[in-house]
Backbone as CSV, one residue per row, in Angstrom:
resi,resn,N_x,N_y,N_z,CA_x,CA_y,CA_z,C_x,C_y,C_z
1,LYS,-7.208,-14.061,13.197,-6.306,-14.445,14.244,-4.927,-14.725,13.495
2,LEU,-4.931,-15.337,12.416,-3.568,-15.410,11.689,-2.864,-14.002,11.358
3,LEU,-3.633,-13.122,10.838,-3.048,-11.941,10.622,-2.512,-11.246,11.821
4,SER,-3.193,-11.378,12.779,-2.660,-10.770,14.243,-1.398,-11.405,14.702
5,SER,-1.348,-12.671,14.461,-0.082,-13.461,14.922,1.018,-12.996,13.993
6,ALA,0.718,-12.921,12.539,1.726,-12.614,11.773,2.357,-11.198,11.792
7,SER,1.483,-10.313,12.331,1.811,-8.888,12.354,3.226,-8.573,13.059
8,GLY,3.648,-9.325,13.996,4.814,-9.055,14.741,5.932,-9.837,14.144
9,CYS,5.700,-10.455,13.005,6.833,-11.242,12.351,7.532,-10.529,11.217
10,PHE,7.102,-9.395,10.910,7.632,-8.623,9.879,8.469,-7.600,10.442
11,PRO,9.645,-7.295,9.693,10.683,-6.351,10.126,10.272,-4.991,9.708
12,LEU,9.216,-4.482,10.128,8.608,-3.048,9.645,7.754,-2.418,10.689
13,ARG,7.798,-1.338,10.633,6.957,-0.572,11.559,5.819,0.173,10.712
14,ILE,4.550,-0.171,11.100,3.446,0.333,10.401,2.958,1.457,11.070
15,LYS,3.047,2.865,10.556,2.471,4.038,11.226,1.097,4.131,10.941
16,ALA,0.661,3.924,9.925,-0.792,3.911,9.726,-1.288,3.165,8.418
17,ILE,-2.485,2.737,8.456,-3.076,2.070,7.261,-4.274,2.818,6.974
18,TYR,-4.369,3.356,5.582,-5.523,4.148,5.258,-6.338,3.148,4.356
19,VAL,-7.607,2.843,4.600,-8.324,2.179,3.716,-9.257,2.954,2.893
20,VAL,-9.137,2.848,1.577,-10.027,3.771,0.702,-10.847,2.825,-0.117
21,ALA,-12.091,3.313,-0.190,-13.184,2.552,-1.007,-13.095,1.053,-0.535
22,MET,-13.487,0.870,0.852,-13.530,-0.503,1.275,-14.505,-1.222,0.598
23,PRO,-14.250,-2.516,0.372,-15.096,-3.336,-0.417,-16.210,-3.867,0.579
24,TRP,-17.499,-4.232,0.039,-18.517,-4.532,0.786,-18.380,-5.783,1.643
25,TRP,-17.312,-6.562,1.320,-17.142,-7.879,2.018,-16.149,-7.707,3.224
26,PHE,-15.727,-6.442,3.336,-14.627,-6.157,4.358,-15.203,-5.088,5.391
27,PRO,-16.125,-5.485,6.186,-16.837,-4.599,7.102,-15.698,-4.067,8.151
28,SER,-16.018,-2.658,8.565,-15.085,-2.154,9.553,-14.999,-3.056,10.908
29,GLY,-15.897,-3.983,11.014,-15.746,-4.654,12.326,-14.607,-5.655,12.222
30,ASN,-14.173,-5.907,11.037,-12.884,-6.873,10.986,-11.591,-6.303,11.555
31,LYS,-11.673,-5.072,11.991,-10.517,-4.615,12.675,-10.001,-5.585,13.880
32,ARG,-10.963,-6.398,14.301,-10.595,-7.223,15.369,-9.598,-8.264,15.061
33,LEU,-9.246,-8.435,13.770,-8.303,-9.315,13.275,-7.026,-8.855,13.603
34,PHE,-6.690,-7.569,13.942,-5.479,-7.156,14.253,-5.183,-6.734,15.662
35,SER,-4.036,-6.706,16.231,-3.619,-6.382,17.592,-4.184,-4.995,17.892
36,PRO,-4.479,-4.735,19.187,-4.887,-3.491,19.568,-4.099,-2.306,19.147
37,LYS,-2.751,-2.604,19.160,-1.936,-1.331,18.693,-2.107,-1.092,17.234
38,LEU,-2.199,-2.107,16.388,-2.471,-1.871,15.081,-3.838,-1.383,14.807
39,ARG,-4.792,-1.885,15.471,-6.132,-1.429,15.268,-6.325,0.139,15.351
40,GLU,-5.517,0.697,16.280,-5.446,2.153,16.384,-4.967,2.806,15.196
41,ARG,-4.266,2.212,14.400,-3.485,2.816,13.286,-4.283,2.578,11.960
42,ILE,-5.418,1.865,12.019,-6.309,1.741,10.815,-7.316,2.826,10.707
43,HIS,-7.315,3.488,9.608,-8.209,4.593,9.369,-9.057,4.353,7.986
44,PHE,-10.320,4.524,8.043,-11.092,4.419,6.874,-11.318,5.748,6.219
45,VAL,-11.127,5.869,5.040,-11.298,7.236,4.332,-12.310,6.932,3.237
46,ASN,-13.406,7.816,3.257,-14.428,7.772,2.206,-14.191,8.078,0.859
47,ASP,-13.299,9.141,0.798,-13.042,9.784,-0.525,-11.397,9.674,-0.832
48,ARG,-11.034,9.337,-1.962,-9.565,9.438,-2.306,-9.031,10.811,-2.229
49,GLY,-9.824,11.786,-2.532,-9.342,13.127,-2.272,-8.945,13.519,-1.050
50,ALA,-9.489,12.900,-0.026,-9.060,13.143,1.363,-7.670,12.586,1.790
51,LEU,-7.006,11.747,0.900,-5.780,11.263,1.300,-4.681,12.378,1.249
52,VAL,-4.939,13.552,0.674,-4.182,14.616,0.720,-3.912,15.202,2.030
53,GLU,-4.804,14.894,2.966,-4.819,15.379,4.331,-3.710,14.372,5.068
54,PHE,-3.433,13.358,4.630,-2.524,12.344,5.340,-1.196,12.083,4.726
55,ILE,-1.260,12.260,3.353,-0.048,11.874,2.609,0.296,13.127,1.718
56,GLU,1.572,13.323,1.584,2.110,14.427,0.755,1.705,14.354,-0.780
57,LYS,1.281,15.507,-1.375,0.937,15.380,-2.814,1.793,14.863,-3.708
58,ASP,3.077,15.061,-3.557,4.284,14.464,-4.362,4.331,12.967,-4.170
59,ARG,3.704,12.436,-3.218,3.763,10.893,-3.094,2.517,10.246,-3.493
60,LEU,1.335,11.071,-3.779,0.046,10.519,-4.157,-0.019,10.425,-5.762
61,LEU,-0.651,9.471,-6.087,-0.776,9.324,-7.661,-1.732,10.525,-8.082
62,GLU,-1.644,10.893,-9.252,-2.483,11.929,-9.820,-4.003,11.540,-9.642
63,GLU,-4.447,10.390,-9.873,-5.753,9.894,-9.770,-6.301,10.020,-8.259
64,ASP,-5.466,10.177,-7.364,-5.916,10.235,-5.964,-5.651,11.638,-5.407
65,GLY,-5.427,12.588,-6.253,-5.505,13.866,-5.895,-3.922,14.372,-5.640
66,GLY,-2.987,13.648,-6.068,-1.491,14.034,-6.007,-0.934,14.471,-7.227
67,ILE,0.246,14.547,-7.224,1.020,14.968,-8.496,1.998,14.054,-9.068
68,PHE,1.980,12.678,-8.324,3.030,11.744,-8.785,2.286,10.990,-9.923
69,SER,3.222,10.824,-11.083,2.597,10.147,-12.180,3.364,8.722,-12.245
70,PHE,2.627,7.649,-12.574,3.020,6.401,-12.733,2.569,5.748,-14.004
71,ASP,3.429,5.190,-14.686,3.121,4.684,-15.906,3.399,3.015,-15.764
72,LEU,2.268,2.343,-15.469,2.497,0.829,-15.326,3.310,0.074,-16.567
73,GLN,2.831,0.480,-17.706,3.452,-0.289,-18.816,4.857,0.030,-18.862
74,SER,5.209,1.365,-18.660,6.614,1.581,-18.706,7.448,0.886,-17.707
75,TRP,6.863,0.926,-16.532,7.475,0.048,-15.334,7.695,-1.396,-15.765
76,ILE,6.730,-2.058,-16.180,6.823,-3.399,-16.548,7.924,-3.562,-17.576
77,SER,7.986,-2.647,-18.718,8.896,-2.833,-19.674,10.467,-2.668,-19.048
78,SER,10.619,-1.623,-18.232,11.941,-1.457,-17.819,12.298,-2.499,-16.865
79,THR,11.390,-3.058,-16.126,11.562,-4.130,-15.173,12.074,-5.415,-15.874
80,LEU,11.321,-5.688,-16.901,11.542,-6.851,-17.819,12.906,-6.826,-18.519
81,LEU,13.220,-5.545,-19.112,14.456,-5.442,-19.769,15.691,-5.526,-18.724
82,ARG,15.438,-5.096,-17.400,16.542,-5.332,-16.493,16.686,-6.673,-16.134
83,GLU,15.612,-7.401,-15.921,15.668,-8.833,-15.708,16.414,-9.697,-16.811
84,LEU,16.083,-9.242,-17.962,16.738,-10.003,-19.087,18.299,-9.659,-19.142
85,GLU,18.507,-8.343,-18.951,20.037,-7.979,-18.882,20.712,-8.681,-17.726
86,ASN,20.040,-8.834,-16.650,20.729,-9.541,-15.435,20.888,-10.880,-15.771
87,MET,19.904,-11.696,-16.698,20.069,-13.043,-16.780,21.299,-13.241,-17.868
88,SER,21.379,-12.361,-18.935,22.476,-12.444,-19.923,23.837,-12.162,-19.179
89,ASN,23.908,-11.275,-18.164,25.125,-11.078,-17.574,25.534,-12.122,-16.287
90,GLY,24.497,-12.995,-16.091,24.714,-14.014,-15.192,24.520,-13.518,-13.727
91,THR,23.898,-12.350,-13.592,23.724,-11.650,-12.106,22.243,-12.019,-11.831
92,LYS,22.011,-11.643,-10.415,20.557,-11.826,-9.964,20.042,-10.349,-9.758
């Protein structure tokens, strides 16, 4: 109920939610938590490879069948360096 109430408070438009490899503790019956409009936009996908049908390959990570490469360690390092630089310059 809390999720349903909060869904109208965010300044964004959710076109679709694709749930991949749903955990055992989140049965598909929990869609009742969302408004009927959002409920229609929730889709359950059994295989990560099937995401290519819904999302462009250049936006999908390589491990999900796409061509986008993401290096978490590199992102953390660059973000940390940027934050340190901003702190030393006195900006946020």
